C-alpha positions as CSV (number, residue, x, y, z in Angstrom):
1,X,-9.2,-94.4,9.3
2,X,-8.3,-90.9,8.5
3,X,-9.5,-91.5,4.8
4,X,-12.9,-92.6,5.9
5,X,-13.2,-89.8,8.4
6,X,-12.7,-87.2,6.1
7,X,-14.7,-89.3,3.4
8,X,-17.6,-88.9,5.6
9,X,-17.1,-85.3,6.3
10,X,-17.1,-84.7,2.7
11,X,-20.4,-86.4,2.4
12,X,-22.0,-83.9,5.1
13,X,-20.0,-80.8,4.6
14,X,-20.3,-79.4,1.2
15,X,-19.4,-76.1,-0.4
16,X,-23.0,-75.6,-1.5
17,X,-24.4,-76.5,2.2
18,X,-21.9,-73.9,3.4
19,X,-22.6,-71.2,1.3
20,X,-26.6,-71.8,1.9
21,X,-25.9,-71.6,5.6
22,X,-23.8,-68.5,5.3
23,X,-26.5,-66.9,3.3
24,X,-29.5,-67.6,5.4
25,X,-27.2,-66.3,8.6
26,X,-26.5,-63.1,7.0
27,X,-30.1,-62.8,5.9
28,X,-31.1,-63.4,9.6
29,X,-28.7,-60.9,10.8
30,X,-29.9,-58.3,8.7
31,X,-33.3,-59.0,9.5
32,X,-32.6,-58.5,13.1
33,X,-30.8,-55.4,12.4
34,X,-33.2,-53.5,10.0
35,X,-36.8,-55.1,10.4
36,X,-37.2,-56.2,14.2
37,X,-37.5,-54.2,17.5
38,X,-34.1,-53.4,18.9
39,X,-33.9,-54.8,22.5
40,X,-31.4,-57.0,24.6
41,X,-32.8,-60.3,22.9
42,X,-32.4,-58.6,19.5
43,X,-28.6,-57.7,20.5
44,X,-27.7,-61.4,21.7
45,X,-29.3,-62.9,18.5
46,X,-27.3,-60.7,16.3
47,X,-24.3,-61.5,18.1
48,X,-24.6,-65.3,18.0
49,X,-25.9,-65.2,14.2
50,X,-22.6,-63.0,13.5
51,X,-20.5,-65.5,15.3
52,X,-22.2,-68.6,13.6
53,X,-21.8,-66.6,10.1
54,X,-18.2,-66.3,11.2
55,X,-17.5,-70.0,12.0
56,X,-19.4,-70.9,8.7
57,X,-17.2,-68.6,6.7
58,X,-13.8,-70.0,8.3
59,X,-15.2,-73.8,7.5
60,X,-16.0,-72.8,3.9
61,X,-12.5,-71.2,3.7
62,X,-10.8,-74.4,5.2
63,X,-13.1,-76.7,3.0
64,X,-11.9,-74.5,0.0
65,X,-8.0,-74.7,1.0
66,X,-8.1,-78.3,2.0
67,X,-9.6,-79.6,-1.4
68,X,-7.3,-77.2,-3.4
69,X,-4.1,-78.5,-1.5
70,X,-4.7,-82.1,-1.1
71,X,-3.8,-84.8,-3.5
72,X,-3.1,-88.0,-1.3
73,X,-2.3,-86.6,2.1
74,X,-4.0,-83.5,3.6
75,X,-2.4,-80.4,2.2
76,X,0.5,-82.4,0.7
77,X,0.7,-80.2,-2.4
78,X,1.2,-77.0,-0.2
79,X,3.9,-78.7,1.8
80,X,5.8,-80.3,-1.1
81,X,6.4,-77.4,-3.5
82,X,10.1,-76.4,-4.4
83,X,11.2,-72.8,-4.9
84,X,14.4,-71.5,-6.3
85,X,16.2,-69.5,-3.5
86,X,15.9,-66.0,-5.2
87,X,12.8,-65.1,-3.3
88,X,14.4,-66.0,0.2
89,X,17.3,-63.7,-0.9
90,X,15.2,-60.9,-1.9
91,X,13.3,-61.2,1.5
92,X,16.6,-60.9,3.2
93,X,17.5,-57.7,1.3
94,X,14.1,-56.2,2.0
95,X,14.4,-57.1,5.8
96,X,18.1,-55.7,6.3
97,X,17.8,-52.7,3.7
98,X,16.4,-50.0,6.5
99,X,18.6,-51.3,9.1
100,X,21.6,-51.0,6.9
101,X,20.7,-47.5,5.7
102,X,20.3,-46.5,9.2
103,X,23.9,-48.2,10.1
104,X,25.3,-46.1,7.3
105,X,23.6,-42.7,8.0
106,X,25.9,-40.2,9.7
107,X,24.7,-39.6,13.3
108,X,22.5,-42.4,13.7
109,X,21.6,-43.8,17.1
110,X,19.7,-46.5,18.6
111,X,19.0,-44.7,21.8
112,X,18.1,-41.4,19.8
113,X,16.2,-42.7,16.8
114,X,14.8,-46.2,17.4
115,X,14.3,-46.1,21.2
116,X,14.0,-42.3,21.8
117,X,10.4,-42.9,23.2
118,X,11.4,-45.2,25.6
119,X,15.0,-45.5,26.4
120,X,14.8,-42.7,29.3
121,X,11.3,-44.0,31.0
122,X,11.7,-44.5,34.5
123,X,11.7,-48.3,35.5
124,X,8.5,-47.4,37.8
125,X,6.4,-47.0,34.2
126,X,7.2,-50.7,33.6
127,X,4.2,-53.0,33.5
128,X,4.6,-57.3,33.4
129,X,4.2,-58.5,30.1
130,X,2.0,-61.6,29.7
131,X,3.9,-64.9,30.5
132,X,7.1,-62.6,30.3
133,X,7.1,-60.8,33.6
134,X,10.6,-62.5,34.6
135,X,11.9,-60.8,31.7
136,X,10.0,-57.6,31.3
137,X,10.6,-56.5,35.0
138,X,14.3,-57.1,35.2
139,X,16.0,-56.7,31.9
140,X,18.5,-54.0,32.1
141,X,17.5,-51.0,29.5
142,X,19.6,-47.7,29.3
143,X,21.4,-45.4,26.9
144,X,24.8,-46.9,27.9
145,X,23.6,-50.4,27.1
146,X,22.2,-49.2,23.8
147,X,25.2,-47.5,22.7
148,X,27.3,-50.5,23.5
149,X,25.3,-52.6,21.1
150,X,25.1,-49.9,18.6
151,X,28.5,-50.8,16.4
152,X,27.8,-54.3,16.3
153,X,24.5,-53.9,15.6
154,X,25.2,-51.6,12.6
155,X,28.0,-53.8,11.3
156,X,25.6,-57.0,11.2
157,X,22.9,-54.9,9.4
158,X,25.2,-53.9,6.8
159,X,26.5,-57.7,6.7
160,X,23.1,-59.2,6.4
161,X,21.9,-56.6,3.3
162,X,25.3,-57.9,1.5
163,X,24.8,-61.4,2.4
164,X,28.4,-61.4,3.9
165,X,28.6,-64.4,6.5
166,X,24.9,-64.6,6.1
167,X,24.3,-67.2,9.0
168,X,26.1,-65.2,11.6
169,X,24.7,-61.9,10.6
170,X,21.2,-63.0,10.4
171,X,21.5,-64.8,13.5
172,X,23.0,-62.0,15.4
173,X,20.6,-59.4,14.0
174,X,17.7,-61.4,15.1
175,X,19.1,-61.6,18.7
176,X,19.8,-57.7,18.6
177,X,16.1,-57.2,17.6
178,X,14.7,-59.5,20.2
179,X,16.5,-57.3,22.6
180,X,15.9,-53.9,21.3
181,X,12.2,-54.2,20.0
182,X,11.2,-55.6,23.5
183,X,12.2,-52.6,25.0
184,X,9.0,-50.9,23.5
185,X,7.1,-53.2,24.9
186,X,7.9,-53.0,28.8
187,X,6.0,-49.9,29.5
188,X,1.9,-50.7,29.9
189,X,1.3,-51.8,26.3
190,X,3.4,-54.0,23.9
191,X,4.1,-52.1,20.7
192,X,3.1,-54.6,17.9
193,X,6.5,-54.8,16.1
194,X,7.1,-58.5,16.9
195,X,7.6,-59.0,13.3
196,X,10.7,-57.1,13.7
197,X,12.0,-60.0,15.3
198,X,10.2,-62.9,13.7
199,X,11.2,-61.9,9.9
200,X,14.8,-61.8,10.9
201,X,14.6,-65.2,13.0
202,X,13.0,-66.9,10.0
203,X,16.0,-65.7,7.9
204,X,18.2,-66.9,10.5
205,X,16.8,-70.6,10.3
206,X,16.9,-70.5,6.3
207,X,19.7,-70.6,3.7
208,X,18.9,-66.9,2.7
209,X,22.6,-66.2,1.4
210,X,22.3,-68.8,-1.4
211,X,22.1,-66.1,-4.2
212,X,22.3,-62.1,-4.3
213,X,25.1,-62.2,-1.6
214,X,28.6,-61.9,-1.1
215,X,28.6,-65.1,0.3
216,X,27.6,-66.5,-3.5
217,X,30.5,-64.8,-4.9
218,X,33.2,-65.7,-2.4
219,X,32.2,-69.4,-2.9
220,X,32.2,-69.2,-6.7
221,X,35.2,-66.9,-7.5
222,X,37.3,-66.9,-4.4
223,X,36.6,-70.8,-3.2
224,X,36.2,-71.7,-6.7
225,X,33.2,-73.9,-5.6
226,X,31.0,-73.9,-8.5
227,X,27.4,-74.8,-6.5
228,X,24.3,-75.2,-8.8
229,X,21.4,-73.0,-7.8
230,X,18.3,-75.6,-7.8
231,X,14.8,-75.5,-6.3
232,X,14.5,-76.9,-2.9
233,X,11.6,-77.3,-0.5
234,X,13.8,-75.9,1.9
235,X,13.8,-72.4,0.3
236,X,10.0,-72.8,0.2
237,X,9.3,-73.5,4.2
238,X,10.3,-70.2,5.4
239,X,8.4,-68.5,2.5
240,X,5.3,-70.7,3.7
241,X,6.1,-69.7,7.3
242,X,6.1,-65.8,6.5
243,X,2.9,-66.1,4.7
244,X,1.2,-67.8,7.6
245,X,2.8,-65.6,10.1
246,X,1.3,-62.6,8.1
247,X,-2.1,-64.3,8.0
248,X,-2.0,-64.9,11.8
249,X,-1.1,-61.3,12.7
250,X,-4.2,-60.5,10.4
251,X,-6.7,-63.3,11.1
252,X,-7.1,-62.9,14.8
253,X,-7.7,-59.1,14.7
254,X,-10.6,-59.4,12.3
255,X,-11.7,-62.7,14.0
256,X,-12.2,-61.1,17.5
257,X,-14.0,-57.9,16.0
258,X,-16.9,-60.3,14.8
259,X,-16.8,-62.7,17.9
260,X,-16.7,-59.9,20.3
261,X,-19.4,-57.4,18.7
262,X,-20.7,-59.3,15.9
263,X,-21.5,-57.6,12.3
264,X,-22.5,-54.7,14.5
265,X,-19.0,-53.5,14.4
266,X,-19.3,-53.0,10.5
267,X,-23.0,-51.9,10.4
268,X,-23.1,-49.7,13.6
269,X,-20.0,-47.6,12.9
270,X,-17.7,-49.0,15.8
271,X,-14.8,-47.9,13.5
272,X,-15.8,-44.0,14.1
273,X,-15.1,-44.6,17.9
274,X,-11.7,-45.8,17.4
275,X,-10.9,-42.8,14.8
276,X,-12.1,-40.2,17.5
277,X,-9.9,-42.1,20.4
278,X,-6.9,-42.3,18.2
279,X,-7.2,-38.7,17.3
280,X,-7.6,-37.7,20.8
281,X,-4.4,-39.4,21.5
282,X,-2.6,-37.7,18.7
283,X,-3.2,-34.2,20.3
284,X,-6.6,-33.7,18.6
285,X,-5.1,-34.4,15.0
286,X,-7.7,-34.9,12.4
287,X,-7.1,-36.3,8.8
288,X,-7.7,-34.2,5.7
289,X,-10.6,-36.5,4.7
290,X,-13.0,-37.1,7.5
291,X,-14.6,-40.6,6.7
292,X,-16.8,-40.3,9.9
293,X,-18.6,-37.8,7.9
294,X,-19.8,-40.4,5.4
295,X,-21.7,-43.3,7.1
296,X,-21.6,-45.4,3.8
297,X,-18.1,-45.2,3.2
298,X,-17.3,-46.0,6.9
299,X,-19.4,-49.1,6.5
300,X,-17.6,-50.0,3.2
301,X,-14.4,-49.4,5.1
302,X,-15.0,-51.6,8.1
303,X,-16.3,-54.3,5.9
304,X,-13.1,-54.1,3.9
305,X,-11.1,-54.3,7.0
306,X,-13.0,-57.7,8.2
307,X,-12.6,-59.3,5.0
308,X,-8.9,-58.4,4.3
309,X,-8.0,-59.4,7.9
310,X,-9.9,-62.6,8.1
311,X,-9.2,-63.7,4.6
312,X,-5.5,-63.0,4.0
313,X,-4.4,-66.5,5.8
314,X,-6.6,-68.3,3.3
315,X,-6.1,-66.4,0.1
316,X,-2.1,-66.2,0.5
317,X,-2.1,-70.2,0.1
318,X,-3.5,-69.6,-3.6
319,X,-1.3,-68.5,-6.4
320,X,-4.0,-66.8,-8.4
321,X,-5.0,-64.7,-5.2
322,X,-1.4,-64.3,-3.8
323,X,-0.7,-61.2,-6.0
324,X,-3.7,-59.4,-5.4
325,X,-2.9,-59.3,-1.7
326,X,-0.2,-56.9,-2.2
327,X,-2.3,-54.1,-3.6
328,X,-4.7,-55.0,-1.1
329,X,-2.3,-54.7,1.8
330,X,-1.1,-51.2,0.4
331,X,-4.8,-50.0,0.3
332,X,-5.5,-51.3,3.9
333,X,-2.4,-49.9,5.6
334,X,-2.2,-46.8,3.4
335,X,-5.8,-46.1,4.6
336,X,-5.3,-46.9,8.2
337,X,-2.2,-44.7,8.1
338,X,-4.1,-41.6,6.6
339,X,-7.2,-42.0,8.9
340,X,-5.5,-42.7,12.4
341,X,-1.6,-42.7,12.0
342,X,-0.9,-46.2,12.7
343,X,1.8,-47.6,10.8
344,X,2.4,-51.4,10.1
345,X,4.5,-50.5,6.7
346,X,7.2,-52.7,7.9
347,X,4.9,-55.8,7.5
348,X,5.5,-55.2,3.9
349,X,8.8,-56.9,4.2
350,X,6.9,-60.2,4.4
351,X,5.1,-59.0,1.1
352,X,8.1,-59.6,-0.7
353,X,7.6,-63.4,-0.3
354,X,4.2,-63.1,-2.2
355,X,6.2,-62.9,-5.6
356,X,7.8,-66.0,-6.7
357,X,11.1,-65.2,-8.3
358,X,12.0,-68.1,-10.5
359,X,14.7,-66.8,-13.1
360,X,15.4,-69.1,-16.1
361,X,18.1,-71.7,-15.7
362,X,21.7,-70.2,-15.6
363,X,24.8,-71.5,-17.3
364,X,25.5,-73.2,-14.1
365,X,28.1,-75.9,-15.1
366,X,27.8,-79.3,-14.2
367,X,31.3,-80.1,-15.0
368,X,33.1,-79.6,-11.5
369,X,29.9,-78.4,-9.8
370,X,29.6,-79.3,-6.0
371,X,26.2,-80.7,-5.0
372,X,24.6,-78.3,-2.8
373,X,23.8,-79.6,0.8
374,X,21.6,-77.5,2.8
375,X,22.5,-77.2,6.4
376,X,18.9,-76.8,7.4
377,X,17.1,-80.1,7.5
378,X,13.5,-79.8,6.2
379,X,11.8,-81.6,9.1
380,X,13.9,-79.6,11.5
381,X,12.7,-76.3,9.7
382,X,9.1,-77.5,10.1
383,X,9.6,-78.0,13.9
384,X,10.9,-74.8,14.5
385,X,8.5,-72.9,12.1
386,X,5.7,-74.8,13.5
387,X,6.7,-73.9,17.3
388,X,6.7,-70.0,16.0
389,X,3.3,-70.2,14.5
390,X,1.7,-72.2,17.1
391,X,3.0,-69.5,19.8
392,X,1.4,-66.7,18.0
393,X,-1.9,-68.7,17.4
394,X,-2.0,-69.5,20.9
395,X,-1.8,-65.5,21.8
396,X,-4.4,-64.9,19.0
397,X,-6.6,-67.3,20.5
398,X,-6.1,-65.9,24.0
399,X,-6.2,-62.4,22.8
400,X,-3.2,-61.6,24.6
401,X,-0.7,-59.1,23.5
402,X,3.1,-60.0,24.8
403,X,6.3,-60.2,23.2
404,X,7.7,-62.0,21.0
405,X,4.5,-64.1,20.6
406,X,1.4,-61.8,20.3
407,X,-2.1,-61.1,19.3
408,X,-1.7,-57.9,17.2
409,X,-4.4,-55.1,18.0
410,X,-7.9,-56.2,17.6
411,X,-10.1,-52.7,18.2
412,X,-13.0,-55.3,19.0
413,X,-15.1,-53.5,21.3
414,X,-17.4,-50.5,21.1
415,X,-16.1,-47.0,21.9
416,X,-19.1,-45.0,22.3
417,X,-18.3,-41.4,21.5
418,X,-21.3,-40.3,23.0
419,X,-20.5,-41.4,26.5
420,X,-16.6,-41.7,26.4
421,X,-15.1,-39.1,28.4
422,X,-11.4,-37.7,28.0
423,X,-9.2,-35.3,29.9
424,X,-7.9,-32.3,28.8
425,X,-5.2,-29.8,30.1
426,X,-4.1,-26.3,30.3
427,X,-1.3,-24.8,32.2
428,X,-0.1,-21.4,33.2
429,X,3.7,-21.4,32.9
430,X,5.7,-18.1,33.3
431,X,2.8,-16.0,32.4
432,X,1.9,-18.0,29.3
433,X,-1.0,-20.3,29.0
434,X,-0.3,-23.4,27.4
435,X,-2.8,-25.7,25.5
436,X,-3.5,-29.3,25.7
437,X,-1.7,-30.3,22.3
438,X,1.6,-29.0,23.6
439,X,1.2,-30.5,27.2
440,X,0.0,-33.7,26.0
441,X,3.1,-34.2,23.8
442,X,5.2,-33.5,26.8
443,X,3.5,-36.0,29.0
444,X,3.9,-38.6,26.0
445,X,7.7,-38.3,26.4
446,X,7.6,-39.1,30.2
447,X,4.5,-41.8,29.8
448,X,3.7,-44.0,27.3
449,X,0.5,-43.3,25.8
450,X,-1.2,-46.3,27.2
451,X,0.1,-45.5,30.8
452,X,-1.2,-41.8,30.4
453,X,-4.5,-42.9,29.1
454,X,-4.6,-45.4,32.3
455,X,-3.9,-42.1,34.6
456,X,-6.3,-40.3,32.9
457,X,-9.4,-43.0,33.2
458,X,-8.3,-43.5,36.8
459,X,-8.8,-39.8,37.4
460,X,-12.1,-39.6,35.7
461,X,-13.6,-42.6,37.5
462,X,-12.1,-41.0,40.8
463,X,-13.9,-37.7,39.8
464,X,-17.0,-39.5,39.1
465,X,-17.4,-41.3,42.5
466,X,-16.2,-38.3,44.3
467,X,-12.8,-39.9,45.4
468,X,-10.9,-36.8,46.0
469,X,-8.1,-38.3,47.2
470,X,-7.2,-40.5,44.1
471,X,-8.0,-37.3,42.0
472,X,-5.5,-35.5,43.8
473,X,-2.9,-38.4,43.5
474,X,-3.1,-39.0,39.8
475,X,-3.4,-35.1,39.0
476,X,-0.2,-34.6,41.2
477,X,1.7,-37.1,39.2
478,X,0.9,-35.7,35.9
479,X,1.1,-32.1,37.2
480,X,4.7,-32.8,38.4
481,X,5.8,-34.1,35.1
482,X,4.6,-30.7,33.4
483,X,6.0,-28.7,36.3
484,X,9.2,-30.3,35.7
485,X,9.3,-29.6,31.8
486,X,7.7,-26.2,31.7
487,X,8.0,-24.8,35.2
488,X,4.2,-24.6,35.3
489,X,2.7,-22.5,38.2
490,X,-1.0,-24.1,37.7
491,X,-2.4,-26.8,35.9
492,X,-6.3,-27.2,35.0
493,X,-7.6,-30.5,34.3
494,X,-11.1,-30.6,32.4
495,X,-13.5,-33.3,31.0
496,X,-14.9,-33.4,27.7
497,X,-16.7,-35.9,25.4
498,X,-14.5,-37.7,22.9
499,X,-14.6,-36.0,19.7
500,X,-15.4,-32.9,20.9
501,X,-12.1,-31.7,22.1
502,X,-12.1,-28.5,19.7
503,X,-15.3,-27.2,21.5
504,X,-14.0,-25.5,24.4
505,X,-17.1,-24.3,25.8
506,X,-18.6,-28.0,26.0
507,X,-15.8,-29.2,28.6
508,X,-16.1,-29.2,32.5
509,X,-13.2,-28.5,34.8
510,X,-12.4,-31.2,37.2
511,X,-9.8,-29.5,39.4
512,X,-7.3,-26.6,39.5
513,X,-3.7,-27.9,40.7
514,X,-1.2,-25.3,42.0
515,X,2.5,-26.2,41.8
């Protein structure tokens, strides 16, 4: 029955038809954008032609993936590969390297380094996490707790790097990361570091200490167990799960950009608004190279972003394309960091799995060798890994940012700098006039940037509707923080247009708040 259905689909859906449909839809979109009058109907047609083109593109990618990886059963060649344990072991080393260096560095502190921005935030700043409010509103957080966990965390970090008691160290490290990194998501906006839990969790469910580990040398030289190192599908499943998890992290941000805004996100420079918004959050910092001054480069960067995000999950399944994803990812994340100071470099831990380390057979002796029994059953691995992937797919489909399952930042709506207002500050503190950048830096130590922005938006909205009571409430909350930090006498609140923060003559005073 399944074969007949797929056979019929093959007869109707072909590569040529999908490519033709994609080309026609793209021409239709360009015609609507450049040749026809711009109105509401045109905007709606552009959006729906973009959505159809997106769906056709996904269908084409699925078709090619199915065709390439199916021999007898769907995707059987993809699911039945055997890999040596070396790539998995290198993945373990990559995941534990920085935590182990942190553990060995004199004076390193969880509360002072990892959680410095969140550890002292008041509980009043907490916001319920989607599907996790029972956890996010009640989990205890404090320096004393972090300091108690710290010695154990440092020990298992070093053990994980060395591969000593690997199962214990990876499970313990994953549990610690689940708690520690969840703290960064409790205060208004989940910080997208969920991979810092999922990567160790995948390792904890695998036999990642088979080689390149202290456990290997203990087995071989202490216990005299000469275990042959052979390929197994159980070493491959964690690798495949990591590929797909990376693909899910990338795919949904790209998908939602097109689904929400169409290809206008590329051709109408939506990226520029996000650049300005991020620069504002960074105390009006600006990069050395202003890509917003070059419209063609902005369009090319936007198109490359969409292609990389939506294409990763499909290209990673093809051996010939997999190696090219490494430089592509470096360019993508490097560009994002240079332009917006958004760092996702820890995702590169997962890029280690893109390289199949398959050393030549060693002189492992068959004489006296003990057959290796992997403690993780293949079907059990698939079930747990499937749960991890399904949870993140669900969050991506619903566009929900939570912890540990999440949709990574989508940046999918238009931020129109021409009509987007932001708040600026000045404060008179002990006969000294303190400017916006210094004040905003202090405020971000008391509020998360998300919660500060929410207060500022509420203030602007109330000012626009002449709601004096709300304006004063929000202003007093912000002013009290500055008064406590700098002993300010007076705080001045201004509004200005996004992207024009450095033009002080363009701003308008909202209110003057004596403290």
